[in-house]
MOPAC internal coordinates of N, CA, C and O (Angstrom, degrees):
PM7 1SCF
backbone

  N    0.0000 0     0.00 0     0.00 0    0    0    0
  C    1.4478 1     0.00 0     0.00 0    1    0    0
  C    1.5124 1   110.44 1     0.00 0    2    1    0
  O    1.2310 1   121.74 1   -23.93 1    3    2    1
  N    1.3067 1   114.28 1   156.07 1    3    2    1
  C    1.4686 1   121.55 1   176.01 1    5    3    2
  C    1.5228 1   107.28 1  -123.92 1    6    5    3
  O    1.2310 1   120.58 1   -48.25 1    7    6    5
  N    1.3236 1   116.50 1   131.75 1    7    6    5
  C    1.4570 1   121.17 1   178.01 1    9    7    6
  C    1.5250 1   109.32 1   -84.17 1   10    9    7
  O    1.2310 1   121.36 1   -54.02 1   11   10    9
  N    1.3248 1   115.01 1   125.98 1   11   10    9
  C    1.4623 1   121.26 1   176.84 1   13   11   10
  C    1.5236 1   106.88 1  -105.95 1   14   13   11
  O    1.2310 1   120.10 1   -73.64 1   15   14   13
  N    1.3437 1   117.42 1   106.36 1   15   14   13
  C    1.4617 1   119.53 1  -179.91 1   17   15   14
  C    1.5236 1   111.02 1   -67.16 1   18   17   15
  O    1.2310 1   120.96 1   -39.74 1   19   18   17
  N    1.3290 1   115.77 1   140.26 1   19   18   17
  C    1.4612 1   121.19 1   178.58 1   21   19   18
  C    1.5183 1   108.51 1  -120.77 1   22   21   19
  O    1.2310 1   120.10 1   -73.20 1   23   22   21
  N    1.2854 1   117.42 1   106.80 1   23   22   21
  C    1.4581 1   121.40 1  -178.22 1   25   23   22
  C    1.5091 1   111.23 1    93.57 1   26   25   23
  O    1.2310 1   121.62 1    11.98 1   27   26   25
  N    1.3442 1   114.50 1  -168.02 1   27   26   25
  C    1.4574 1   120.29 1  -175.71 1   29   27   26
  C    1.5184 1   113.27 1   -84.68 1   30   29   27
  O    1.2310 1   119.77 1   157.76 1   31   30   29
  N    1.3312 1   118.05 1   -22.24 1   31   30   29
  C    1.4654 1   121.67 1  -179.35 1   33   31   30
  C    1.5238 1   108.75 1   -80.38 1   34   33   31
  O    1.2310 1   119.53 1   -65.40 1   35   34   33
  N    1.3442 1   118.50 1   114.60 1   35   34   33
  C    1.4650 1   120.71 1  -176.41 1   37   35   34
  C    1.5297 1   114.19 1   -65.45 1   38   37   35
  O    1.2310 1   120.07 1   163.68 1   39   38   37
  N    1.3416 1   117.47 1   -16.32 1   39   38   37
  C    1.4673 1   119.32 1   178.73 1   41   39   38
  C    1.5243 1   111.64 1   -81.55 1   42   41   39
  O    1.2310 1   120.47 1   170.18 1   43   42   41
  N    1.3211 1   116.71 1    -9.82 1   43   42   41
  C    1.4672 1   120.40 1  -179.57 1   45   43   42
  C    1.5221 1   109.30 1  -102.09 1   46   45   43
  O    1.2310 1   121.64 1   -71.97 1   47   46   45
  N    1.2908 1   114.46 1   108.03 1   47   46   45
  C    1.4522 1   119.74 1  -179.88 1   49   47   46
  C    1.5120 1   110.04 1  -166.40 1   50   49   47
  O    1.2310 1   120.82 1    -5.59 1   51   50   49
  N    1.2967 1   116.04 1   174.41 1   51   50   49
  C    1.4576 1   121.90 1   177.30 1   53   51   50
  C    1.5236 1   108.85 1  -127.44 1   54   53   51
  O    1.2310 1   121.06 1   -27.50 1   55   54   53
  N    1.3057 1   115.57 1   152.50 1   55   54   53
  C    1.4594 1   120.70 1   178.95 1   57   55   54
  C    1.5178 1   109.06 1   -98.25 1   58   57   55
  O    1.2310 1   121.40 1   -43.87 1   59   58   57
  N    1.3151 1   114.93 1   136.13 1   59   58   57
  C    1.4640 1   120.48 1   175.03 1   61   59   58
  C    1.5210 1   107.66 1  -124.52 1   62   61   59
  O    1.2310 1   121.08 1   -24.35 1   63   62   61
  N    1.3023 1   115.55 1   155.65 1   63   62   61
  C    1.4552 1   120.52 1  -178.55 1   65   63   62
  C    1.5181 1   112.58 1   -72.38 1   66   65   63
  O    1.2310 1   121.05 1   -43.03 1   67   66   65
  N    1.3212 1   115.60 1   136.97 1   67   66   65
  C    1.4607 1   119.90 1   178.42 1   69   67   66
  C    1.5286 1   111.43 1   -80.03 1   70   69   67
  O    1.2310 1   120.56 1   171.85 1   71   70   69
  N    1.3151 1   116.53 1    -8.15 1   71   70   69
  C    1.4569 1   120.06 1   179.23 1   73   71   70
  C    1.5237 1   113.61 1   -80.82 1   74   73   71
  O    1.2310 1   120.63 1   175.08 1   75   74   73
  N    1.3247 1   116.40 1    -4.92 1   75   74   73
  C    1.4653 1   119.23 1   177.77 1   77   75   74
  C    1.5229 1   109.82 1   -68.74 1   78   77   75
  O    1.2310 1   120.16 1   -32.77 1   79   78   77
  N    1.3151 1   117.31 1   147.23 1   79   78   77
  C    1.4626 1   119.39 1   174.96 1   81   79   78
  C    1.5356 1   109.42 1   -59.73 1   82   81   79
  O    1.2310 1   120.16 1   -29.77 1   83   82   81
  N    1.3207 1   117.30 1   150.23 1   83   82   81
  C    1.4691 1   122.31 1  -175.64 1   85   83   82
  C    1.5233 1   113.39 1   -52.72 1   86   85   83
  O    1.2310 1   120.25 1   134.80 1   87   86   85
  N    1.3258 1   117.14 1   -45.20 1   87   86   85
  C    1.4578 1   120.05 1  -178.61 1   89   87   86
  C    1.5245 1   110.53 1   -63.87 1   90   89   87
  O    1.2310 1   120.06 1   135.54 1   91   90   89
  N    1.3183 1   117.48 1   -44.46 1   91   90   89
  C    1.4654 1   121.36 1   179.92 1   93   91   90
  C    1.5292 1   110.43 1   -63.46 1   94   93   91
  O    1.2310 1   120.14 1   139.14 1   95   94   93
  N    1.3326 1   117.34 1   -40.86 1   95   94   93
  C    1.4637 1   121.24 1   178.70 1   97   95   94
  C    1.5306 1   110.70 1   -63.44 1   98   97   95
  O    1.2310 1   120.85 1   136.68 1   99   98   97
  N    1.3224 1   115.97 1   -43.32 1   99   98   97
  C    1.4616 1   121.38 1   179.28 1  101   99   98
  C    1.5366 1   110.52 1   -62.52 1  102  101   99
  O    1.2310 1   120.44 1   135.51 1  103  102  101
  N    1.3243 1   116.76 1   -44.49 1  103  102  101
  C    1.4617 1   121.11 1  -179.80 1  105  103  102
  C    1.5244 1   111.18 1   -67.36 1  106  105  103
  O    1.2310 1   120.08 1   140.34 1  107  106  105
  N    1.3302 1   117.45 1   -39.66 1  107  106  105
  C    1.4588 1   121.49 1   178.96 1  109  107  106
  C    1.5271 1   110.76 1   -64.45 1  110  109  107
  O    1.2310 1   120.46 1   135.91 1  111  110  109
  N    1.3273 1   116.73 1   -44.09 1  111  110  109
  C    1.4657 1   120.56 1   178.12 1  113  111  110
  C    1.5287 1   110.44 1   -59.65 1  114  113  111
  O    1.2310 1   120.61 1   135.67 1  115  114  113
  N    1.3308 1   116.45 1   -44.33 1  115  114  113
  C    1.4673 1   120.49 1   179.89 1  117  115  114
  C    1.5258 1   110.68 1   -62.40 1  118  117  115
  O    1.2310 1   120.47 1   137.27 1  119  118  117
  N    1.3053 1   116.71 1   -42.73 1  119  118  117
  C    1.4693 1   121.48 1   179.61 1  121  119  118
  C    1.5303 1   110.64 1   -63.60 1  122  121  119
  O    1.2310 1   120.29 1   135.44 1  123  122  121
  N    1.3295 1   117.05 1   -44.56 1  123  122  121
  C    1.4655 1   120.91 1   179.92 1  125  123  122
  C    1.5260 1   110.56 1   -62.62 1  126  125  123
  O    1.2310 1   120.38 1   135.81 1  127  126  125
  N    1.3208 1   116.88 1   -44.19 1  127  126  125
  C    1.4636 1   120.60 1  -178.53 1  129  127  126
  C    1.5287 1   111.82 1   -68.40 1  130  129  127
  O    1.2310 1   120.39 1   144.66 1  131  130  129
  N    1.3290 1   116.86 1   -35.34 1  131  130  129
  C    1.4649 1   120.29 1   178.39 1  133  131  130
  C    1.5259 1   111.76 1   -68.35 1  134  133  131
  O    1.2310 1   120.54 1   155.96 1  135  134  133
  N    1.3361 1   116.58 1   -24.04 1  135  134  133
  C    1.4562 1   121.15 1  -175.94 1  137  135  134
  C    1.5219 1   112.95 1  -113.96 1  138  137  135
  O    1.2310 1   120.40 1  -154.48 1  139  138  137
  N    1.3238 1   116.83 1    25.52 1  139  138  137
  C    1.4614 1   122.03 1  -179.44 1  141  139  138
  C    1.5176 1   111.91 1   -53.58 1  142  141  139
  O    1.2310 1   120.21 1   144.44 1  143  142  141
  N    1.3253 1   117.21 1   -35.56 1  143  142  141
  C    1.4625 1   121.06 1  -177.16 1  145  143  142
  C    1.5286 1   113.15 1   -68.04 1  146  145  143
  O    1.2310 1   119.87 1   169.58 1  147  146  145
  N    1.3188 1   117.86 1   -10.42 1  147  146  145
  C    1.4572 1   120.91 1   179.51 1  149  147  146
  C    1.5255 1   113.00 1   -87.04 1  150  149  147
  O    1.2310 1   120.18 1   168.85 1  151  150  149
  N    1.3351 1   117.27 1   -11.15 1  151  150  149
  C    1.4542 1   121.23 1  -178.68 1  153  151  150
  C    1.5193 1   110.76 1   -86.96 1  154  153  151
  O    1.2310 1   120.71 1   -38.67 1  155  154  153
  N    1.3294 1   116.25 1   141.33 1  155  154  153
  C    1.4608 1   121.84 1   174.20 1  157  155  154
  C    1.5199 1   107.10 1  -115.21 1  158  157  155
  O    1.2310 1   120.69 1   -46.21 1  159  158  157
  N    1.3183 1   116.29 1   133.79 1  159  158  157
  C    1.4627 1   121.14 1  -176.94 1  161  159  158
  C    1.5159 1   112.05 1  -104.42 1  162  161  159
  O    1.2310 1   120.46 1   174.00 1  163  162  161
  N    1.3229 1   116.72 1    -6.00 1  163  162  161
  C    1.4612 1   120.75 1   176.55 1  165  163  162
  C    1.5184 1   108.20 1  -153.82 1  166  165  163
  O    1.2310 1   120.78 1   -16.28 1  167  166  165
  N    1.3278 1   116.11 1   163.72 1  167  166  165
  C    1.4591 1   120.57 1   178.96 1  169  167  166
  C    1.5314 1   110.62 1   -63.34 1  170  169  167
  O    1.2310 1   120.42 1   149.31 1  171  170  169
  N    1.3333 1   116.81 1   -30.69 1  171  170  169
  C    1.4617 1   120.79 1   179.85 1  173  171  170
  C    1.5259 1   111.99 1   -62.79 1  174  173  171
  O    1.2310 1   120.32 1   154.27 1  175  174  173
  N    1.3192 1   117.00 1   -25.73 1  175  174  173
  C    1.4604 1   121.25 1  -179.88 1  177  175  174
  C    1.5265 1   112.53 1   -83.96 1  178  177  175
  O    1.2310 1   120.26 1   179.31 1  179  178  177
  N    1.3230 1   117.11 1    -0.69 1  179  178  177
  C    1.4662 1   121.14 1  -178.13 1  181  179  178
  C    1.5243 1   109.85 1  -113.18 1  182  181  179
  O    1.2310 1   120.86 1  -117.72 1  183  182  181
  N    1.3149 1   115.96 1    62.28 1  183  182  181
  C    1.4619 1   119.59 1  -178.08 1  185  183  182
  C    1.5250 1   110.75 1   -60.30 1  186  185  183
  O    1.2310 1   121.39 1   -37.77 1  187  186  185
  N    1.3124 1   114.95 1   142.23 1  187  186  185
  C    1.4621 1   120.81 1   178.72 1  189  187  186
  C    1.5116 1   114.51 1    84.62 1  190  189  187
  O    1.2310 1   119.85 1   177.46 1  191  190  189
  N    1.3176 1   117.89 1    -2.54 1  191  190  189
  C    1.4545 1   120.59 1   179.55 1  193  191  190
  C    1.5196 1   109.67 1   -85.30 1  194  193  191
  O    1.2310 1   120.14 1   -54.01 1  195  194  193
  N    1.3171 1   117.34 1   125.99 1  195  194  193
  C    1.4546 1   122.49 1  -179.59 1  197  195  194
  C    1.5312 1   109.74 1   -67.25 1  198  197  195
  O    1.2310 1   119.63 1   -56.07 1  199  198  197
  N    1.3452 1   118.31 1   123.93 1  199  198  197
  C    1.4723 1   120.63 1   179.23 1  201  199  198
  C    1.5317 1   113.33 1   -57.63 1  202  201  199
  O    1.2310 1   120.08 1   155.67 1  203  202  201
  N    1.3188 1   117.46 1   -24.33 1  203  202  201
  C    1.4647 1   120.24 1   177.61 1  205  203  202
  C    1.5339 1   110.73 1   -65.13 1  206  205  203
  O    1.2310 1   120.80 1   154.01 1  207  206  205
  N    1.3247 1   116.08 1   -25.99 1  207  206  205
  C    1.4614 1   121.20 1   179.15 1  209  207  206
  C    1.5197 1   110.55 1   -87.89 1  210  209  207
  O    1.2310 1   120.32 1   141.50 1  211  210  209
  N    1.3285 1   116.99 1   -38.50 1  211  210  209
  C    1.4564 1   121.71 1  -172.05 1  213  211  210
  C    1.5164 1   114.21 1   -86.65 1  214  213  211
  O    1.2310 1   119.54 1   162.50 1  215  214  213
  N    1.3316 1   118.48 1   -17.50 1  215  214  213
  C    1.4713 1   121.17 1  -175.77 1  217  215  214
  C    1.5182 1   110.07 1  -111.85 1  218  217  215
  O    1.2310 1   121.26 1   -28.22 1  219  218  217
  N    1.2951 1   115.20 1   151.78 1  219  218  217
  C    1.4551 1   119.80 1   176.95 1  221  219  218
  C    1.5197 1   109.29 1  -138.61 1  222  221  219
  O    1.2310 1   121.08 1   -16.69 1  223  222  221
  N    1.3121 1   115.54 1   163.31 1  223  222  221
  C    1.4575 1   121.68 1   177.65 1  225  223  222
  C    1.5153 1   108.35 1  -129.91 1  226  225  223
  O    1.2310 1   121.44 1   -34.39 1  227  226  225
  N    1.3050 1   114.86 1   145.61 1  227  226  225
  C    1.4618 1   120.64 1   175.34 1  229  227  226
  C    1.5215 1   108.13 1  -105.40 1  230  229  227
  O    1.2310 1   120.85 1   -49.11 1  231  230  229
  N    1.3146 1   115.98 1   130.89 1  231  230  229
  C    1.4459 1   120.27 1   176.97 1  233  231  230
  C    1.5252 1   107.38 1   -87.17 1  234  233  231
  O    1.2310 1   121.36 1   -74.77 1  235  234  233
  N    1.3241 1   115.01 1   105.23 1  235  234  233
  C    1.4591 1   120.84 1  -176.78 1  237  235  234
  C    1.5086 1   108.67 1  -123.84 1  238  237  235
  O    1.2310 1   121.10 1   -45.27 1  239  238  237
  N    1.3183 1   115.51 1   134.73 1  239  238  237
  C    1.4629 1   121.50 1   176.62 1  241  239  238
  C    1.5246 1   108.44 1   -63.41 1  242  241  239
  O    1.2310 1   119.52 1   -60.28 1  243  242  241
  N    1.3454 1   118.53 1   119.72 1  243  242  241
  C    1.4608 1   120.44 1  -178.01 1  245  243  242
  C    1.5334 1   113.43 1   -62.31 1  246  245  243
  O    1.2310 1   120.18 1   161.69 1  247  246  245
  N    1.3237 1   117.27 1   -18.31 1  247  246  245
  C    1.4676 1   118.99 1   179.28 1  249  247  246
  C    1.5262 1   112.55 1   -90.28 1  250  249  247
  O    1.2310 1   120.19 1   177.85 1  251  250  249
  N    1.3324 1   117.24 1    -2.15 1  251  250  249
  C    1.4682 1   120.95 1  -179.77 1  253  251  250
  C    1.5284 1   109.75 1   -70.22 1  254  253  251
  O    1.2310 1   120.81 1   -37.55 1  255  254  253
  N    1.3246 1   116.06 1   142.45 1  255  254  253
  C    1.4599 1   119.67 1   178.72 1  257  255  254
  C    1.5350 1   110.34 1   -89.05 1  258  257  255
  O    1.2310 1   121.40 1   -29.38 1  259  258  257
  N    1.3173 1   114.93 1   150.62 1  259  258  257
  C    1.4625 1   120.81 1  -179.92 1  261  259  258
  C    1.5249 1   108.47 1   -73.01 1  262  261  259
  O    1.2310 1   121.05 1   -43.59 1  263  262  261
  N    1.3120 1   115.59 1   136.41 1  263  262  261
  C    1.4680 1   120.59 1   179.75 1  265  263  262
  C    1.5087 1   109.03 1  -112.63 1  266  265  263
  O    1.2310 1   120.10 1   180.00 1  267  266  265

């Protein structure tokens, strides 16, 4: 994978496959960078989103041991 940074914060980016043809990779990177403002990095950045949609719970037996 190759990390494509989005914006000035180096921790904010997306990974794309390096197996993509060069032209497709170049076009995908351009598309991602042009649409950086559409990405949300935290729930706080998604105003109006119902937490019932954005959150999930795992039903785990409390007596189960960690593997």
